[in-house]
C-alpha positions in Angstrom: -25.6 -3.8 -6.6 -24.4 -5.5 -9.8 -20.8 -4.2 -11.0 -21.3 -5.8 -14.7 -23.7 -4.1 -17.2 -26.3 -6.8 -18.3 -25.1 -6.4 -21.7 -21.9 -7.9 -20.0 -23.1 -11.0 -18.4 -22.9 -13.7 -21.3 -19.2 -12.3 -22.0 -18.4 -12.5 -17.9 -20.0 -16.2 -17.9 -17.5 -17.3 -21.0 -14.4 -15.7 -19.4 -15.5 -17.6 -16.0 -15.4 -20.6 -17.0 -11.5 -20.1 -18.5 -9.0 -20.7 -15.8 -8.5 -17.3 -14.2 -5.6 -19.2 -12.6 -3.4 -18.2 -15.0 -4.6 -14.2 -15.5 -1.9 -12.5 -13.3 -2.7 -11.2 -10.2 -2.2 -7.5 -11.0 -3.9 -7.8 -13.8 -7.2 -9.2 -12.1 -6.5 -6.2 -9.1 -6.3 -3.7 -12.3 -9.6 -4.3 -14.0 -11.4 -4.7 -10.7 -10.0 -1.0 -9.8 -10.8 0.2 -13.5 -14.4 -1.0 -13.8 -15.1 0.2 -9.9 -13.4 3.5 -10.6 -15.3 4.3 -13.7 -18.8 3.7 -12.2 -17.8 5.8 -9.3 -16.6 9.0 -11.2 -19.8 7.8 -13.8 -22.1 8.5 -10.6 -23.2 5.0 -11.0 -22.4 4.2 -7.5 -22.5 7.5 -5.3 -21.1 9.5 -2.7 -21.5 8.1 0.5 -22.9 5.0 -0.9 -21.2 1.1 0.5 -19.4 -1.3 -1.6 -20.9 -4.2 -1.7 -18.9 -6.9 0.9 -15.1 -8.5 -0.4 -17.6 -11.4 -0.5 -20.4 -10.3 -2.6 -17.6 -8.6 -5.3 -15.7 -11.9 -5.3 -19.1 -14.2 -6.0 -20.3 -10.9 -8.8 -16.4 -11.2 -10.5 -14.9 -14.2 -9.8 -11.9 -13.4 -8.5 -10.6 -14.0 -5.1 -10.1 -12.2 -1.7 -6.8 -11.2 -2.2 -7.4 -9.6 -5.6 -10.7 -7.5 -4.0 -8.7 -6.8 -0.9 -5.9 -5.6 -2.9 -8.8 -3.8 -5.8 -10.0 -1.9 -2.6 -6.6 -0.8 -1.2 -5.5 0.9 -4.7 -8.9 2.9 -5.1 -8.6 3.3 -1.2 -4.6 5.4 -2.0 -6.2 6.8 -5.4 -9.1 8.9 -2.4 -12.2 7.4 -4.2 -13.0 5.4 -1.4 -12.3 5.3 2.7 -12.5 1.8 4.8 -13.8 2.0 8.0 -13.1 -1.0 10.2 -16.1 -3.1 11.4 -18.4 -1.0 9.1 -17.4 -1.6 5.3 -16.1 0.6 2.6 -18.1 3.8 1.9 -17.5 6.1 -1.9 -15.8 9.4 -0.8 -15.8 12.6 -3.3 -14.4 12.1 -6.4 -11.1 13.9 -6.7 -10.2 17.0 -8.8 -8.3 15.4 -12.4 -6.5 19.1 -12.2 -5.3 18.5 -8.3 -2.4 16.4 -7.2 -2.6 12.5 -7.7 -0.7 9.3 -7.4 -2.5 6.4 -9.1 -1.6 3.4 -7.5 -1.9 1.0 -10.1 0.8 2.8 -12.1 3.2 1.8 -9.2 3.9 -0.8 -11.1 7.9 -1.3 -12.1 11.4 -1.0 -10.3 11.6 2.1 -11.6 8.5 3.7 -10.3 9.0 2.0 -6.8 12.7 3.8 -6.5 10.6 7.1 -7.2 8.0 6.8 -4.6 10.6 5.5 -2.0 12.7 8.9 -2.9 9.6 10.8 -2.3 9.2 8.9 1.1 12.6 9.8 2.2 12.0 13.4 1.9 8.7 13.1 3.5 9.1 10.7 6.4 12.7 11.5 7.4 11.9 14.7 9.3 8.2 12.8 9.8 10.4 10.7 12.6 11.8 13.8 14.4 9.0 15.5 14.9 6.8 12.2 15.8 10.0 11.7 18.5 9.6 15.5 19.6 6.0 15.4 20.0 4.5 11.7 20.0 1.9 11.0 23.1 2.3 7.6 25.0 -0.8 7.0 23.2 0.8 7.4 19.8 3.3 5.3 20.9 1.4 2.5 22.1 -0.5 2.6 18.5 3.0 2.2 16.5 3.9 -0.8 19.0 0.6 -2.3 18.2 1.1 -1.8 14.5 4.9 -3.1 14.8 3.5 -6.4 16.5 1.1 -7.1 13.8 3.6 -6.4 11.2 6.2 -9.0 13.2 3.5 -11.5 14.0 1.9 -11.5 10.3 5.1 -11.5 8.4 4.0 -14.6 6.9 0.8 -13.4 5.6 1.9 -10.9 2.5 -1.2 -9.2 2.6 -1.3 -8.5 6.4 2.0 -7.7 6.5 1.8 -4.4 4.1 -0.9 -3.6 5.9 0.8 -3.5 9.2 3.5 -2.0 7.7 2.1 0.8 6.4 -0.3 1.4 9.8 3.7 1.7 11.7 4.5 4.3 9.3 0.7 6.0 9.0 0.9 6.0 13.0 3.9 7.8 12.7 3.1 10.9 10.9 -0.1 11.5 13.4 2.5 11.4 16.1 4.0 14.8 14.2 1.0 16.9 15.1 1.0 18.0 11.6 -2.1 16.7 9.6 -0.6 16.9 6.0 1.7 14.5 7.2 -1.1 12.4 7.6 -3.1 13.5 4.8 -0.2 12.7 2.3 0.6 9.4 3.8 -3.5 8.4 3.7 -3.5 9.6 0.3 -0.3 7.3 -0.8 -1.9 4.1 1.2 -0.5 1.3 1.3 1.2 1.9 -2.5 3.8 3.0 -0.4 5.3 -0.5 0.3 7.3 -2.0 -2.2 5.8 -5.5 -1.5 2.6 -4.5 -2.8 4.2 -4.2 -6.3 7.2 -6.1 -6.2 8.8 -9.5 -4.7 11.0 -7.6 -2.9 12.9 -10.6 -1.2 13.5 -12.2 -4.4 14.7 -8.8 -5.9 17.3 -8.4 -3.2 18.6 -12.6 -4.1 17.6 -12.6 0.1 15.6 -15.7 1.5 12.5 -14.4 3.1 13.2 -15.4 6.2 16.3 -12.9 6.0 14.4 -10.1 4.6 11.7 -9.5 6.9 14.3 -9.9 9.6 16.0 -7.2 8.6 13.3 -5.3 8.2 12.3 -5.9 11.1 15.5 -4.6 13.0 15.3 -1.5 11.2 11.8 -0.7 12.0 12.7 -1.6 16.0 15.4 0.9 15.6 12.9 3.6 14.6 10.6 3.0 17.0 12.9 2.7 19.5 14.4 6.1 19.2 10.9 7.7 18.5 10.8 5.7 22.1 13.3 7.7 24.1 12.3 10.9 21.8 15.6 11.5 20.6 14.9 13.7 17.0 17.9 12.8 15.2 18.1 8.9 16.4 14.8 8.8 14.8 15.2 10.5 11.6 18.7 8.5 11.4 16.7 5.6 11.5 14.5 6.3 9.4 16.6 7.6 6.8 18.5 3.8 6.9 15.2 2.6 6.2 14.1 3.7 3.2 17.5 4.1 1.8 18.2 0.2 2.3 15.3 -0.3 0.5 16.0 2.1 -2.0 19.2 1.0 -2.6 18.8 -3.1 -2.8 16.1 -2.2 -5.2 18.3 0.1 -7.4 20.5 -2.6 -7.1 18.1 -4.9 -8.9 16.9 -2.2 -11.6 20.8 -1.6 -12.6 21.4 -5.4 -13.0 18.0 -6.0 -14.5 18.6 -3.4 -17.3 22.4 -5.0 -18.0 21.0 -8.4 -18.0 18.4 -6.9 -20.6 21.1 -5.5 -23.1 23.3 -8.5 -23.0 20.4 -10.8 -24.2 
């Protein structure tokens, strides 16, 4: 399966001879998302079809593995595909254009990330409280596994983002309410600000200190859920998400002031 139209191959080969490293990572991922999305909606890639491997897409499109993974993550968040671990990525039903949808490709500015954080606060604070009441030992173990993977993979951005999302998704699972899980799955990794912005840089913080603070906040959430303290779980989740929002809000205001003074 090839993604480019035959008529486009000459221009693609010309583009591939140019220094692609100078093109922004976000732009490359957006281009790949747009191309794959259009082919899925046009039925060129049909429901149930398995997408080519990451390596095959990399070779076809002349992009890095990081770009391919970011594009697939956005497609998954958009509800166009799902990744089955150890099997591959498959096309789902085309979403109804009239239904609720948040396009992760649009969450690119500080203002948009702040808006998503506000949504998360309203959703995940109650999710944490319900998870503390209802979680099973197996669900708690899944949270611990995701948290350990996050802490171990903190130095690798893509791994950290995936594990961060999995931790929050496991909390949603533990509510026993599938709608929490559905909304979280719909949003996907786009809800993690580090997929859109260099949060440590924006917060004027070094990466190690920034990650240590996130680890501490996550551990407080986990510990409250582990001891089935609903109030503490809600408070810990609210603190975690509010801290993220406030760090980014302050950076946003500073950026606006600097732009006006320029």
